[in-house]
C-alpha positions as CSV (number, residue, x, y, z in Angstrom):
1,X,85.3,72.9,164.6
2,X,82.0,71.6,163.4
3,X,79.0,72.4,165.6
4,X,76.2,70.0,166.3
5,X,72.7,70.8,167.4
6,X,69.8,68.4,168.3
7,X,66.4,69.6,167.3
8,X,63.5,68.7,169.6
9,X,60.2,70.0,170.9
10,X,62.0,72.5,173.2
11,X,64.0,74.0,170.4
12,X,63.9,77.7,169.8
13,X,65.4,79.9,167.1
14,X,66.5,83.4,168.1
15,X,67.1,86.0,165.4
16,X,69.0,89.2,166.2
17,X,68.4,92.4,164.2
18,X,71.1,94.7,162.8
19,X,69.6,96.3,159.7
20,X,71.3,95.2,156.6
21,X,73.7,93.1,158.6
22,X,70.6,90.8,158.8
23,X,71.5,89.5,155.3
24,X,73.8,87.1,157.3
25,X,70.7,85.8,158.9
26,X,68.9,85.5,155.5
27,X,71.7,83.3,154.3
28,X,71.5,81.1,157.4
29,X,67.7,80.8,157.1
30,X,67.8,79.9,153.4
31,X,70.2,77.1,154.3
32,X,67.8,75.9,157.0
33,X,64.9,76.0,154.5
34,X,67.0,74.1,151.9
35,X,67.4,71.3,154.5
36,X,63.8,71.4,155.6
37,X,64.6,72.4,159.1
38,X,61.8,73.9,161.2
39,X,61.7,75.0,164.8
40,X,58.7,74.7,167.2
41,X,59.4,78.3,168.2
42,X,61.2,81.2,166.6
43,X,61.5,84.8,167.7
44,X,62.8,87.8,165.7
45,X,63.8,91.3,166.4
46,X,63.8,94.2,163.9
47,X,65.5,92.8,160.7
48,X,65.3,89.4,162.4
49,X,61.5,89.7,162.5
50,X,61.4,90.7,158.8
51,X,63.6,87.9,157.7
52,X,61.9,85.4,160.1
53,X,58.5,86.0,158.4
54,X,59.8,84.7,155.1
55,X,61.2,81.6,156.9
56,X,57.9,81.0,158.6
57,X,56.0,81.1,155.3
58,X,58.5,78.8,153.7
59,X,59.4,81.4,151.0
60,X,63.0,80.5,150.4
61,X,64.9,83.4,148.6
62,X,62.2,86.0,149.3
63,X,64.1,87.9,151.9
64,X,67.3,87.8,149.8
65,X,65.3,89.3,146.9
66,X,63.8,92.1,148.8
67,X,67.0,93.0,150.8
68,X,69.7,92.4,148.1
69,X,68.4,91.7,144.6
70,X,66.1,94.7,144.4
71,X,68.3,97.2,146.4
72,X,69.8,98.9,143.3
73,X,66.5,99.2,141.5
74,X,64.4,100.7,144.3
75,X,67.0,102.6,146.5
76,X,64.8,102.3,149.5
77,X,67.5,103.5,151.9
78,X,68.4,107.1,151.3
79,X,68.6,110.6,152.7
80,X,66.0,111.6,150.2
81,X,63.5,109.4,152.0
82,X,64.4,111.0,155.3
83,X,63.8,114.5,153.9
84,X,60.5,113.7,152.1
85,X,59.1,110.9,154.2
86,X,60.7,111.5,157.6
87,X,62.1,108.0,157.3
88,X,65.6,107.0,156.2
89,X,64.0,103.7,154.9
90,X,61.0,103.7,152.5
91,X,58.7,101.7,154.7
92,X,55.8,102.2,152.3
93,X,57.7,100.3,149.7
94,X,59.1,97.6,152.1
95,X,55.9,97.0,154.1
96,X,53.2,97.6,151.5
97,X,54.4,97.5,147.8
98,X,56.9,94.6,148.3
99,X,54.7,92.2,150.3
100,X,51.5,92.9,148.3
101,X,52.9,93.3,144.8
102,X,56.6,92.9,144.0
103,X,57.6,90.1,146.4
104,X,54.2,88.8,147.5
105,X,54.1,87.5,151.0
106,X,52.3,84.2,151.4
107,X,49.9,85.1,154.3
108,X,47.9,81.9,153.9
109,X,51.0,79.8,154.4
110,X,51.9,81.7,157.5
111,X,48.4,81.4,158.8
112,X,48.6,77.6,158.4
113,X,52.0,77.4,160.0
114,X,51.9,75.2,163.1
115,X,55.1,76.7,164.7
116,X,55.1,79.7,166.9
117,X,56.7,82.9,165.8
118,X,57.1,86.0,168.0
119,X,58.2,89.5,166.9
120,X,59.6,92.0,169.4
121,X,58.8,95.7,169.6
122,X,59.5,98.3,172.2
123,X,56.7,100.2,173.9
124,X,57.2,104.0,173.8
125,X,55.1,104.4,176.9
126,X,56.8,101.8,179.1
127,X,60.2,101.4,177.5
128,X,59.7,97.7,177.8
129,X,59.8,94.9,175.2
130,X,56.4,93.7,173.8
131,X,56.1,90.2,172.2
132,X,53.6,89.5,169.5
133,X,52.5,86.2,168.0
134,X,50.1,87.1,165.1
135,X,49.5,84.6,162.3
136,X,46.2,85.4,160.8
137,X,45.6,89.2,160.4
138,X,47.8,90.5,157.5
139,X,47.5,94.1,158.5
140,X,48.4,93.4,162.1
141,X,51.3,91.3,161.0
142,X,52.6,94.3,159.0
143,X,52.0,96.7,161.8
144,X,54.0,94.5,164.2
145,X,57.0,93.9,161.9
146,X,57.0,97.6,160.9
147,X,57.1,98.6,164.5
148,X,59.8,96.1,165.3
149,X,61.9,97.6,162.5
150,X,61.3,101.3,163.3
151,X,64.7,102.6,164.4
152,X,64.8,105.5,166.8
153,X,65.6,109.0,165.4
154,X,65.6,108.0,161.7
155,X,62.1,106.3,161.5
156,X,58.8,107.7,162.8
157,X,57.0,106.0,165.7
158,X,54.8,103.1,164.6
159,X,51.6,101.8,166.1
160,X,50.4,98.3,167.1
161,X,46.8,98.2,168.2
162,X,46.9,101.9,168.6
163,X,49.9,101.8,170.9
164,X,53.1,103.7,170.0
165,X,56.1,101.4,169.3
166,X,59.7,101.5,168.1
167,X,62.4,99.0,167.2
168,X,62.4,95.9,169.4
169,X,66.2,96.0,169.7
170,X,65.9,98.9,172.1
171,X,64.5,96.8,174.9
172,X,65.4,93.2,173.9
173,X,68.0,92.7,171.1
174,X,68.7,89.1,171.7
175,X,65.5,87.6,173.3
176,X,67.1,84.4,174.6
177,X,65.4,84.8,178.0
178,X,62.1,85.3,176.4
179,X,62.4,82.0,174.6
180,X,63.3,80.3,177.8
181,X,60.3,81.9,179.6
182,X,58.1,80.3,177.0
183,X,59.5,76.8,177.7
184,X,62.1,76.6,174.9
185,X,65.4,75.9,176.6
186,X,67.2,74.2,173.6
187,X,68.1,77.3,171.6
188,X,69.9,78.2,168.4
189,X,70.9,81.9,168.3
190,X,71.8,83.7,165.1
191,X,73.7,86.8,165.7
192,X,74.8,89.5,163.2
193,X,78.1,90.5,164.9
194,X,81.3,88.6,165.4
195,X,82.3,87.0,168.7
196,X,83.7,89.5,171.2
197,X,82.0,92.5,169.6
198,X,80.7,95.1,172.1
199,X,79.1,98.5,171.8
200,X,80.5,101.6,173.5
201,X,79.2,101.8,177.1
202,X,78.6,105.6,176.7
203,X,74.9,106.4,177.1
204,X,73.1,107.5,173.9
205,X,72.5,111.2,173.6
206,X,68.8,112.0,172.9
207,X,68.8,115.8,172.7
208,X,65.1,116.7,172.4
209,X,63.8,113.4,171.0
210,X,60.9,111.6,172.7
211,X,60.4,114.0,175.6
212,X,56.8,112.8,175.9
213,X,58.1,109.3,176.5
214,X,60.5,109.4,179.5
215,X,60.6,105.6,179.8
216,X,61.5,105.2,176.2
217,X,64.3,107.8,176.6
218,X,65.7,105.9,179.5
219,X,65.6,102.6,177.5
220,X,67.4,104.2,174.5
221,X,70.0,105.8,176.8
222,X,70.8,102.4,178.4
223,X,70.4,100.4,175.2
224,X,74.2,99.9,174.6
225,X,74.8,98.7,178.1
226,X,71.9,96.3,177.9
227,X,73.0,94.9,174.6
228,X,76.5,94.3,175.9
229,X,75.1,92.5,179.0
230,X,73.0,90.3,176.6
231,X,76.1,89.4,174.6
232,X,78.0,88.6,177.8
233,X,75.1,86.2,178.7
234,X,75.0,84.6,175.3
235,X,78.8,84.0,175.3
236,X,78.6,82.5,178.8
237,X,75.8,80.2,177.9
238,X,77.5,79.2,174.7
239,X,80.7,78.4,176.5
240,X,78.7,76.3,179.0
241,X,77.2,74.3,176.1
242,X,73.7,75.5,176.9
243,X,73.1,77.1,173.5
244,X,74.5,77.0,169.9
245,X,75.4,80.3,168.2
246,X,75.8,81.1,164.5
247,X,77.6,84.4,163.9
248,X,80.0,86.0,161.4
249,X,83.5,84.6,162.0
250,X,85.2,88.0,161.7
251,X,84.3,91.7,161.9
252,X,82.0,92.4,159.0
253,X,82.2,95.3,156.6
254,X,78.5,95.8,156.2
255,X,76.9,98.8,157.8
256,X,73.4,98.9,159.3
257,X,72.3,100.9,156.2
258,X,74.6,99.3,153.7
259,X,73.8,99.7,150.0
260,X,76.7,98.0,148.4
261,X,75.1,94.8,146.9
262,X,78.4,92.9,146.6
263,X,79.1,93.4,150.3
264,X,75.6,92.2,151.0
265,X,76.0,89.1,148.8
266,X,79.2,88.2,150.5
267,X,77.6,88.5,153.9
268,X,74.6,86.4,152.7
269,X,77.0,83.7,151.6
270,X,78.8,83.8,155.0
271,X,75.5,83.2,156.7
272,X,74.6,80.4,154.3
273,X,77.9,78.7,154.8
274,X,77.8,79.1,158.6
275,X,74.4,77.3,158.8
276,X,75.6,74.7,156.3
277,X,78.5,73.8,158.6
278,X,76.1,73.2,161.5
279,X,75.2,69.5,161.9
280,X,71.6,69.2,162.9
281,X,70.3,66.0,164.5
282,X,66.7,65.0,165.0
């Protein structure tokens, strides 16, 4: 059944994270760019923040290049990185070399962008979500998106304005309520899991991690239950006709740290096709 969405001044675009599952979102965003579709407000979490940045700067294909096309050449996800850089993902490559040299990010285009774009992080001190809207300072943009993507346990703590932060998905994986609080009640949500997916309700085991941040520990412990609650809410709102959702149609075979480029290409195409099937009215 073809979906229809009407774009207006109260339209918001919500981008879930999910690591390499975010290539589904990349495909969807490339389709939106191919059709010249822009939203007054967008908000991205983790991989959704990374991919959303290329959408905001109108750089069609850039996110696909950095996430898929260059994967085999640079091997930026590996246990070697975890051993030598204390990070499963080579963030120096992704957030320095790529945007400044290999896949240059168009900071001036983003600075001139009239639409709002927020990125979500989780404060280590409060365990609560933080929302940042930075268009002009390149280093601060990188600090925010790096923090939004810093997965607990396998990535070091990142800092924004001197404050310790981790992955935005810990505190707000699907920031639909945030969009509504900002006055955007006509929302398109792009998820990276199929309908009906739920995480285990078992609290996460933290062992000795983050003892100096008790609120963060509590947020990580309850993250799965919060995520499932957000999915319940999204599906309820979708059924009521209050939001439109784009998601993979079936359980996907791509892991959060997937390195198989063919699987990534297939998921990218699924995202592109899913967005292409959405009729957008103005």
